[in-house]
Biotite code that builds the C-alpha atoms (Angstrom):
import biotite.structure as struc

atoms = struc.array([
    struc.Atom([-0.221, -0.022, 0.077], chain_id="A", res_id=1, res_name="MET", atom_name="CA", element="C"),
    struc.Atom([2.710, 2.118, 1.290], chain_id="A", res_id=2, res_name="PHE", atom_name="CA", element="C"),
    struc.Atom([5.463, 0.627, -0.931], chain_id="A", res_id=3, res_name="ALA", atom_name="CA", element="C"),
    struc.Atom([6.881, 2.999, -3.758], chain_id="A", res_id=4, res_name="PRO", atom_name="CA", element="C"),
    struc.Atom([5.191, 1.387, -6.752], chain_id="A", res_id=5, res_name="ALA", atom_name="CA", element="C"),
    struc.Atom([1.664, 1.489, -4.600], chain_id="A", res_id=6, res_name="HIS", atom_name="CA", element="C"),
    struc.Atom([1.708, 5.557, -3.584], chain_id="A", res_id=7, res_name="ILE", atom_name="CA", element="C"),
    struc.Atom([0.461, 7.153, -6.285], chain_id="A", res_id=8, res_name="GLN", atom_name="CA", element="C"),
    struc.Atom([-3.029, 4.833, -6.477], chain_id="A", res_id=9, res_name="ARG", atom_name="CA", element="C"),
    struc.Atom([-2.848, 4.388, -2.266], chain_id="A", res_id=10, res_name="THR", atom_name="CA", element="C"),
    struc.Atom([-2.563, 8.734, -1.669], chain_id="A", res_id=11, res_name="VAL", atom_name="CA", element="C"),
    struc.Atom([-5.484, 9.143, -4.814], chain_id="A", res_id=12, res_name="GLU", atom_name="CA", element="C"),
    struc.Atom([-7.540, 6.935, -3.084], chain_id="A", res_id=13, res_name="ALA", atom_name="CA", element="C"),
    struc.Atom([-7.021, 8.315, 0.103], chain_id="A", res_id=14, res_name="LEU", atom_name="CA", element="C"),
    struc.Atom([-7.850, 12.177, -1.302], chain_id="A", res_id=15, res_name="ALA", atom_name="CA", element="C"),
    struc.Atom([-11.004, 10.172, -2.657], chain_id="A", res_id=16, res_name="ASP", atom_name="CA", element="C"),
    struc.Atom([-11.701, 9.440, 0.426], chain_id="A", res_id=17, res_name="ALA", atom_name="CA", element="C"),
    struc.Atom([-12.560, 13.158, 1.825], chain_id="A", res_id=18, res_name="ASP", atom_name="CA", element="C"),
    struc.Atom([-15.972, 13.619, 2.292], chain_id="A", res_id=19, res_name="GLU", atom_name="CA", element="C"),
    struc.Atom([-15.862, 16.668, 4.871], chain_id="A", res_id=20, res_name="LEU", atom_name="CA", element="C"),
    struc.Atom([-15.649, 19.179, 2.254], chain_id="A", res_id=21, res_name="ALA", atom_name="CA", element="C"),
    struc.Atom([-18.838, 18.040, 0.287], chain_id="A", res_id=22, res_name="ASP", atom_name="CA", element="C"),
    struc.Atom([-20.042, 17.733, 3.723], chain_id="A", res_id=23, res_name="ARG", atom_name="CA", element="C"),
    struc.Atom([-19.662, 21.208, 4.509], chain_id="A", res_id=24, res_name="ILE", atom_name="CA", element="C"),
    struc.Atom([-20.467, 22.686, 1.292], chain_id="A", res_id=25, res_name="GLU", atom_name="CA", element="C"),
    struc.Atom([-23.883, 20.122, 2.185], chain_id="A", res_id=26, res_name="THR", atom_name="CA", element="C"),
    struc.Atom([-24.189, 22.393, 5.272], chain_id="A", res_id=27, res_name="GLN", atom_name="CA", element="C"),
    struc.Atom([-23.540, 25.719, 4.009], chain_id="A", res_id=28, res_name="ALA", atom_name="CA", element="C"),
    struc.Atom([-26.098, 24.626, 1.080], chain_id="A", res_id=29, res_name="GLN", atom_name="CA", element="C"),
    struc.Atom([-28.711, 24.374, 4.360], chain_id="A", res_id=30, res_name="SER", atom_name="CA", element="C"),
    struc.Atom([-27.885, 26.870, 6.123], chain_id="A", res_id=31, res_name="PHE", atom_name="CA", element="C"),
    struc.Atom([-28.405, 29.408, 2.732], chain_id="A", res_id=32, res_name="ARG", atom_name="CA", element="C"),
    struc.Atom([-31.560, 27.744, 1.734], chain_id="A", res_id=33, res_name="ARG", atom_name="CA", element="C"),
    struc.Atom([-32.516, 28.416, 5.472], chain_id="A", res_id=34, res_name="ARG", atom_name="CA", element="C"),
    struc.Atom([-31.948, 32.181, 5.164], chain_id="A", res_id=35, res_name="ILE", atom_name="CA", element="C"),
    struc.Atom([-33.507, 31.997, 2.190], chain_id="A", res_id=36, res_name="ALA", atom_name="CA", element="C"),
    struc.Atom([-36.969, 31.162, 3.276], chain_id="A", res_id=37, res_name="ALA", atom_name="CA", element="C"),
    struc.Atom([-36.752, 32.728, 6.302], chain_id="A", res_id=38, res_name="ALA", atom_name="CA", element="C"),
    struc.Atom([-36.399, 36.290, 4.210], chain_id="A", res_id=39, res_name="GLU", atom_name="CA", element="C"),
    struc.Atom([-39.121, 34.690, 2.080], chain_id="A", res_id=40, res_name="SER", atom_name="CA", element="C"),
    struc.Atom([-40.902, 34.378, 5.133], chain_id="A", res_id=41, res_name="THR", atom_name="CA", element="C"),
    struc.Atom([-40.464, 37.933, 6.739], chain_id="A", res_id=42, res_name="MET", atom_name="CA", element="C"),
    struc.Atom([-40.828, 39.983, 3.330], chain_id="A", res_id=43, res_name="GLU", atom_name="CA", element="C"),
    struc.Atom([-44.439, 37.793, 2.496], chain_id="A", res_id=44, res_name="ARG", atom_name="CA", element="C"),
    struc.Atom([-45.550, 39.115, 6.122], chain_id="A", res_id=45, res_name="LEU", atom_name="CA", element="C"),
    struc.Atom([-44.406, 42.375, 5.406], chain_id="A", res_id=46, res_name="ARG", atom_name="CA", element="C"),
    struc.Atom([-46.475, 42.749, 2.190], chain_id="A", res_id=47, res_name="ARG", atom_name="CA", element="C"),
    struc.Atom([-49.275, 41.329, 4.283], chain_id="A", res_id=48, res_name="ALA", atom_name="CA", element="C"),
    struc.Atom([-48.891, 43.917, 7.084], chain_id="A", res_id=49, res_name="ILE", atom_name="CA", element="C"),
    struc.Atom([-48.928, 46.871, 3.713], chain_id="A", res_id=50, res_name="GLU", atom_name="CA", element="C"),
    struc.Atom([-52.237, 45.256, 2.210], chain_id="A", res_id=51, res_name="VAL", atom_name="CA", element="C"),
    struc.Atom([-54.066, 46.472, 5.461], chain_id="A", res_id=52, res_name="GLY", atom_name="CA", element="C"),
    struc.Atom([-53.326, 42.852, 7.585], chain_id="A", res_id=53, res_name="TRP", atom_name="CA", element="C"),
    struc.Atom([-53.158, 43.375, 11.513], chain_id="A", res_id=54, res_name="ASP", atom_name="CA", element="C"),
    struc.Atom([-50.080, 43.435, 12.801], chain_id="A", res_id=55, res_name="PRO", atom_name="CA", element="C"),
    struc.Atom([-50.436, 42.133, 16.073], chain_id="A", res_id=56, res_name="GLU", atom_name="CA", element="C"),
    struc.Atom([-52.024, 38.806, 14.299], chain_id="A", res_id=57, res_name="THR", atom_name="CA", element="C"),
    struc.Atom([-48.926, 38.413, 11.901], chain_id="A", res_id=58, res_name="LEU", atom_name="CA", element="C"),
    struc.Atom([-45.871, 39.105, 14.693], chain_id="A", res_id=59, res_name="THR", atom_name="CA", element="C"),
    struc.Atom([-44.973, 36.061, 16.316], chain_id="A", res_id=60, res_name="GLU", atom_name="CA", element="C"),
    struc.Atom([-44.650, 34.523, 12.504], chain_id="A", res_id=61, res_name="GLN", atom_name="CA", element="C"),
    struc.Atom([-42.935, 37.434, 11.613], chain_id="A", res_id=62, res_name="TYR", atom_name="CA", element="C"),
    struc.Atom([-40.551, 36.675, 15.191], chain_id="A", res_id=63, res_name="ASN", atom_name="CA", element="C"),
    struc.Atom([-40.000, 33.255, 14.603], chain_id="A", res_id=64, res_name="ALA", atom_name="CA", element="C"),
    struc.Atom([-38.632, 33.568, 10.650], chain_id="A", res_id=65, res_name="ALA", atom_name="CA", element="C"),
    struc.Atom([-36.553, 36.489, 11.989], chain_id="A", res_id=66, res_name="ALA", atom_name="CA", element="C"),
    struc.Atom([-35.262, 34.219, 14.881], chain_id="A", res_id=67, res_name="ALA", atom_name="CA", element="C"),
    struc.Atom([-34.541, 31.430, 12.113], chain_id="A", res_id=68, res_name="ASP", atom_name="CA", element="C"),
    struc.Atom([-32.660, 34.088, 9.843], chain_id="A", res_id=69, res_name="LYS", atom_name="CA", element="C"),
    struc.Atom([-30.373, 34.661, 12.737], chain_id="A", res_id=70, res_name="ARG", atom_name="CA", element="C"),
    struc.Atom([-29.332, 31.086, 13.647], chain_id="A", res_id=71, res_name="ALA", atom_name="CA", element="C"),
    struc.Atom([-28.609, 29.999, 10.225], chain_id="A", res_id=72, res_name="ALA", atom_name="CA", element="C"),
    struc.Atom([-26.294, 32.816, 9.754], chain_id="A", res_id=73, res_name="GLU", atom_name="CA", element="C"),
    struc.Atom([-24.616, 31.936, 12.569], chain_id="A", res_id=74, res_name="VAL", atom_name="CA", element="C"),
    struc.Atom([-24.530, 28.309, 11.780], chain_id="A", res_id=75, res_name="GLY", atom_name="CA", element="C"),
    struc.Atom([-21.488, 28.519, 9.096], chain_id="A", res_id=76, res_name="PRO", atom_name="CA", element="C"),
    struc.Atom([-19.607, 30.693, 11.774], chain_id="A", res_id=77, res_name="LYS", atom_name="CA", element="C"),
    struc.Atom([-20.164, 28.360, 14.502], chain_id="A", res_id=78, res_name="ALA", atom_name="CA", element="C"),
    struc.Atom([-18.550, 25.320, 12.288], chain_id="A", res_id=79, res_name="VAL", atom_name="CA", element="C"),
    struc.Atom([-14.440, 25.395, 12.052], chain_id="A", res_id=80, res_name="ASP", atom_name="CA", element="C"),
    struc.Atom([-13.624, 25.124, 8.481], chain_id="A", res_id=81, res_name="PRO", atom_name="CA", element="C"),
    struc.Atom([-10.911, 22.339, 8.489], chain_id="A", res_id=82, res_name="VAL", atom_name="CA", element="C"),
    struc.Atom([-8.721, 22.609, 5.578], chain_id="A", res_id=83, res_name="PRO", atom_name="CA", element="C"),
    struc.Atom([-8.594, 19.740, 3.211], chain_id="A", res_id=84, res_name="GLN", atom_name="CA", element="C"),
    struc.Atom([-5.562, 17.774, 2.578], chain_id="A", res_id=85, res_name="LEU", atom_name="CA", element="C"),
    struc.Atom([-4.810, 17.665, -1.409], chain_id="A", res_id=86, res_name="THR", atom_name="CA", element="C"),
    struc.Atom([-3.185, 14.742, -2.971], chain_id="A", res_id=87, res_name="ALA", atom_name="CA", element="C"),
    struc.Atom([0.556, 16.286, -2.614], chain_id="A", res_id=88, res_name="ASP", atom_name="CA", element="C"),
    struc.Atom([-0.319, 17.127, 1.137], chain_id="A", res_id=89, res_name="ASP", atom_name="CA", element="C"),
    struc.Atom([-1.069, 12.966, 1.835], chain_id="A", res_id=90, res_name="ILE", atom_name="CA", element="C"),
    struc.Atom([1.856, 12.346, -0.474], chain_id="A", res_id=91, res_name="ARG", atom_name="CA", element="C"),
    struc.Atom([4.134, 14.591, 1.906], chain_id="A", res_id=92, res_name="ALA", atom_name="CA", element="C"),
    struc.Atom([3.104, 12.871, 5.004], chain_id="A", res_id=93, res_name="LEU", atom_name="CA", element="C"),
    struc.Atom([3.513, 9.302, 3.664], chain_id="A", res_id=94, res_name="VAL", atom_name="CA", element="C"),
    struc.Atom([6.910, 10.362, 2.877], chain_id="A", res_id=95, res_name="THR", atom_name="CA", element="C"),
    struc.Atom([7.722, 11.427, 5.941], chain_id="A", res_id=96, res_name="GLN", atom_name="CA", element="C"),
    struc.Atom([6.448, 8.223, 7.080], chain_id="A", res_id=97, res_name="LEU", atom_name="CA", element="C"),
    struc.Atom([9.293, 6.273, 5.665], chain_id="A", res_id=98, res_name="GLY", atom_name="CA", element="C"),
    struc.Atom([9.206, 2.802, 4.834], chain_id="A", res_id=99, res_name="ASP", atom_name="CA", element="C"),
    struc.Atom([6.009, 1.447, 7.194], chain_id="A", res_id=100, res_name="MET", atom_name="CA", element="C"),
    struc.Atom([6.311, -2.271, 5.845], chain_id="A", res_id=101, res_name="ALA", atom_name="CA", element="C"),
    struc.Atom([9.439, -2.063, 7.436], chain_id="A", res_id=102, res_name="LYS", atom_name="CA", element="C"),
    struc.Atom([8.832, -0.602, 10.423], chain_id="A", res_id=103, res_name="ALA", atom_name="CA", element="C"),
    struc.Atom([5.944, -2.992, 11.153], chain_id="A", res_id=104, res_name="LEU", atom_name="CA", element="C"),
    struc.Atom([7.873, -5.968, 10.465], chain_id="A", res_id=105, res_name="ASP", atom_name="CA", element="C"),
    struc.Atom([10.758, -4.718, 13.072], chain_id="A", res_id=106, res_name="LEU", atom_name="CA", element="C"),
    struc.Atom([8.022, -3.945, 15.643], chain_id="A", res_id=107, res_name="ALA", atom_name="CA", element="C"),
    struc.Atom([7.528, -5.946, 19.014], chain_id="A", res_id=108, res_name="ASP", atom_name="CA", element="C"),
    struc.Atom([4.373, -7.785, 18.214], chain_id="A", res_id=109, res_name="ARG", atom_name="CA", element="C"),
    struc.Atom([2.948, -7.286, 21.893], chain_id="A", res_id=110, res_name="ASN", atom_name="CA", element="C"),
    struc.Atom([2.656, -3.377, 21.017], chain_id="A", res_id=111, res_name="ASP", atom_name="CA", element="C"),
    struc.Atom([1.062, -4.184, 17.566], chain_id="A", res_id=112, res_name="LEU", atom_name="CA", element="C"),
    struc.Atom([-1.694, -5.725, 19.464], chain_id="A", res_id=113, res_name="ALA", atom_name="CA", element="C"),
    struc.Atom([-1.799, -3.049, 21.535], chain_id="A", res_id=114, res_name="GLU", atom_name="CA", element="C"),
    struc.Atom([-1.802, -0.541, 18.580], chain_id="A", res_id=115, res_name="LEU", atom_name="CA", element="C"),
    struc.Atom([-4.093, -2.828, 16.179], chain_id="A", res_id=116, res_name="TYR", atom_name="CA", element="C"),
    struc.Atom([-6.783, -3.290, 19.494], chain_id="A", res_id=117, res_name="GLU", atom_name="CA", element="C"),
    struc.Atom([-6.673, 0.942, 19.814], chain_id="A", res_id=118, res_name="ALA", atom_name="CA", element="C"),
    struc.Atom([-7.447, 1.596, 16.238], chain_id="A", res_id=119, res_name="LEU", atom_name="CA", element="C"),
    struc.Atom([-10.062, -1.008, 16.108], chain_id="A", res_id=120, res_name="GLY", atom_name="CA", element="C"),
    struc.Atom([-8.421, -2.395, 12.978], chain_id="A", res_id=121, res_name="LEU", atom_name="CA", element="C"),
    struc.Atom([-10.388, -5.039, 11.136], chain_id="A", res_id=122, res_name="ALA", atom_name="CA", element="C"),
    struc.Atom([-8.794, -6.697, 7.784], chain_id="A", res_id=123, res_name="ILE", atom_name="CA", element="C"),
    struc.Atom([-10.619, -9.081, 5.682], chain_id="A", res_id=124, res_name="ALA", atom_name="CA", element="C"),
    struc.Atom([-8.810, -11.088, 3.304], chain_id="A", res_id=125, res_name="TYR", atom_name="CA", element="C"),
    struc.Atom([-10.029, -12.452, -0.351], chain_id="A", res_id=126, res_name="ASP", atom_name="CA", element="C"),
    struc.Atom([-7.644, -14.672, -1.557], chain_id="A", res_id=127, res_name="HIS", atom_name="CA", element="C"),
    struc.Atom([-8.887, -15.237, -4.826], chain_id="A", res_id=128, res_name="ARG", atom_name="CA", element="C"),
    struc.Atom([-8.264, -11.758, -5.455], chain_id="A", res_id=129, res_name="LEU", atom_name="CA", element="C"),
    struc.Atom([-5.232, -11.611, -3.460], chain_id="A", res_id=130, res_name="GLN", atom_name="CA", element="C"),
    struc.Atom([-6.753, -8.203, -1.999], chain_id="A", res_id=131, res_name="MET", atom_name="CA", element="C"),
    struc.Atom([-6.984, -7.267, 1.262], chain_id="A", res_id=132, res_name="ALA", atom_name="CA", element="C"),
    struc.Atom([-10.325, -4.374, 3.009], chain_id="A", res_id=133, res_name="ASP", atom_name="CA", element="C"),
    struc.Atom([-8.810, -3.150, 5.799], chain_id="A", res_id=134, res_name="VAL", atom_name="CA", element="C"),
    struc.Atom([-10.597, -0.852, 8.164], chain_id="A", res_id=135, res_name="ALA", atom_name="CA", element="C"),
    struc.Atom([-10.340, 1.047, 11.254], chain_id="A", res_id=136, res_name="ILE", atom_name="CA", element="C"),
    struc.Atom([-12.688, 2.352, 13.820], chain_id="A", res_id=137, res_name="THR", atom_name="CA", element="C"),
    struc.Atom([-10.742, 4.059, 16.606], chain_id="A", res_id=138, res_name="PRO", atom_name="CA", element="C"),
    struc.Atom([-12.161, 3.634, 20.296], chain_id="A", res_id=139, res_name="ALA", atom_name="CA", element="C"),
    struc.Atom([-13.015, 7.086, 21.562], chain_id="A", res_id=140, res_name="LEU", atom_name="CA", element="C"),
    struc.Atom([-11.581, 7.290, 24.749], chain_id="A", res_id=141, res_name="ARG", atom_name="CA", element="C"),
    struc.Atom([-12.192, 10.244, 27.675], chain_id="A", res_id=142, res_name="GLY", atom_name="CA", element="C"),
    struc.Atom([-11.660, 11.012, 30.966], chain_id="A", res_id=143, res_name="VAL", atom_name="CA", element="C"),
    struc.Atom([-14.098, 10.535, 33.250], chain_id="A", res_id=144, res_name="LYS", atom_name="CA", element="C"),
    struc.Atom([-14.406, 12.812, 36.096], chain_id="A", res_id=145, res_name="LYS", atom_name="CA", element="C"),
    struc.Atom([-16.571, 12.941, 38.952], chain_id="A", res_id=146, res_name="GLY", atom_name="CA", element="C"),
    struc.Atom([-17.065, 13.796, 42.858], chain_id="A", res_id=147, res_name="VAL", atom_name="CA", element="C"),
    struc.Atom([-17.180, 12.087, 45.525], chain_id="A", res_id=148, res_name="ARG", atom_name="CA", element="C"),
    struc.Atom([-19.159, 12.531, 48.935], chain_id="A", res_id=149, res_name="GLY", atom_name="CA", element="C"),
    struc.Atom([-21.677, 14.832, 50.659], chain_id="A", res_id=150, res_name="GLY", atom_name="CA", element="C"),
    struc.Atom([-21.855, 17.993, 51.601], chain_id="A", res_id=151, res_name="THR", atom_name="CA", element="C"),
])
């Protein structure tokens, strides 16, 4: 996978697998749709008032639309943008790692077992295709703190 003969294909696969940019754009489109819908509602309610509707009966609807617009405008600012790795970025990282196969071959087997367990490593090998499907699902570990004792 990281052998010199396979690096280009591996880098392309890793770059193509990054779905973060798509998720961020989908989220941004959702915020833009909410803003447009709220503005449309607010404009419709303003026109209703202009033609004689009682403002008191429309106040709640207008305030709800204005609140939704404000929330949608704040949404994109609350999400920290994460720069997407380019194929060149990934290639540089892989090159910095060096020969992983050699490092793993020389590693202590107990250390590897701990690493694989922490990564949630799963490998399914298809002997007919001589291909392995490798997946990781890292365990999210947190530190739990509590207060003991009464007052």
